[in-house]
Steps between C-alpha positions, in 0.01 A plus 500: 500500500598642164791255487260215577268615221787509250618155604148361473451645152825336394377174645177548306700534178702187580184302580336618178805399297517158662129430454511638146779263401308207646181590310695550177661159536156350554352671194798409283476137616134485401581660163786260428283202592242618248775551242624142538276345229595771249872476577484120488323517162757742355791294633368181339405673176847652461688192624657691790642339811472547874762781519313699236171444683643629828642808330165570333327473838744749648449737206122481545515662845500864373185443292264553792730713714323826413168355618623307803696796640199731566301208639786409734540865601130525579489186712829574679403858588158389619637226726776720643270797578228275639750333733623839620145615566393190690819505709412856611817635339310744279303609806823584682639679195176698465517602865854624438369736232560294187217520248399288200749684280790345692368162380398612152841652419696170537226330299542752219878451510453124465251559219746715305780246533266217404376698199854558373584133555188390314575726203861376492405133505209526256678744270851352492536163674186329372550587129847346501368200694228438240755516219739271688227237537437494126873489430552202733217304339628586153853382582361175644297438184796588279717255691235234454500570125876499445623255764192293565298362785379150575223529240466666161301813427281621217514864390254663263639788291204643310496268195790284622511211747827434682586199718811477717544141628677401815878502488624144466867577572545768770876503440474562128642818353181541301244714671176329405316338211218706355216399266309771310198471274423810292300582184690518173247644259160378380443133565849449645666489840859456608640290784835616640729296725783684674772337704531802730362847550674798651469877505671674208610840629343717764156648539398745228178696554359226719574220251765232546579291189528125547779335298457135403793259451510158326184585311299280268154560362253351257201653327177301492196555279157431641295645212588333167275741309744784561743541212794557733458149637542341160866599485677248721851635450806480720407840644246316713784380725792688654778444753772724638740533790337826613236736378268775611139407439355835597385350829491772763518408865247767591250312283561187704528673838324837487660752733356848488724798565511637854208726573280378216189550715632776728514297822872422458598865461596710798285801576757739352543289186125469466450876521776563245373228269150643507600862437796481263539167322139392460610147595215455747137575424367796702225297666755237610730768635218662698379168636837370620624829643164574661485163673850543641429851628156407632630206700784711632246753627321221686786520748404860573147395591588190700626649834219756514239231441663290771485779759137588427419126519650492849271789593201300381607174667283407798386174648215491246714590198815311595469257210364754253726805516812351343319312217303817426825698475641241261186525287529878490867473398420256221209720394748783460711271281197417286417871476847582372472228234161637395649851473784363287257331261280811488797723417683258269531772236641754741854596591693293755578814701132596519402153618778505759373836628145363527616190688719707732210736571270207573751346741561835669127563546452151641787541746371844604151362563647222713707754698188709565313190618787416736486852645126466542529158667816568701332404826432154360862484386646561847238327716507117519183347357549125539435290810807414705552211733 
């Protein structure tokens, strides 16, 4: 009988894993369908193609992983335990001397593994995925600027206006024509025409200089009352084979450094940045780290909530127990976010200790309720044909 109990617990773990993967796929599919308008907007805005769009979709999967995992674990554990109870398997195991702890222990083991997985994905995988999405869109926009798409684009650089028309000769050695309008003092503006534009050197402190070739410009006066406009000398026009007009690519295509808002930093980098370098504001550090830890601790609560929900599932509460458990789980998530905002001036370690204590107390309360309702856990409650 002990061998049967061990085999059945292993089957319970396999069933929970299979159902959990199915629920996660369902949640991720809903999330990606909601992300479609935003991805479609970004792809069009940055002149990206279908391959870039598919990669961005794939990189968006980890964004909701830390929230879908505890939900999937809750639903999978609930369905697996409920099926075992209604098939009289728990009744047989109880008659063989197995108590609720023999079911709680595998649930805790799953919770620990899910918690580690959630922290790994939210703290390492997702930050790099967010940065990769921005990098892909930036490269697509840069390609549209230097090589060209089917239509031209306007770019606004503070007090400059830049227009890159469509490329008339795709086989030309010139990269792309560029028109720039910029102020040139009081009452004057300058129009620059460049035969091609390309990057001059590598990135330096987040700025990439744009070198212009086959350049010609002319200065125009629109306010004749300004004394500078009265002097119509040859300096008002200029032409050269190549020149640097102090046009910086980051002005045309802004691309913030990785981790500018904290979400693209891993948990270790975020902790080090907050304590040593001062790169990240303390409130941002607390918020991002707290959300990752709080959602990871949801996995600790999920199996215990599922088991107590099975205890409370009867013919009258069949359609209420699981939604109520999901509400309680999401309420715990909201509570952790409220604690993070309330302690935004505190230390990350102190907030982590508070969240861990809250999750531990919640799991302990659920375990006590399971012990109290163990008869309902082992005895079938639903009508059978």
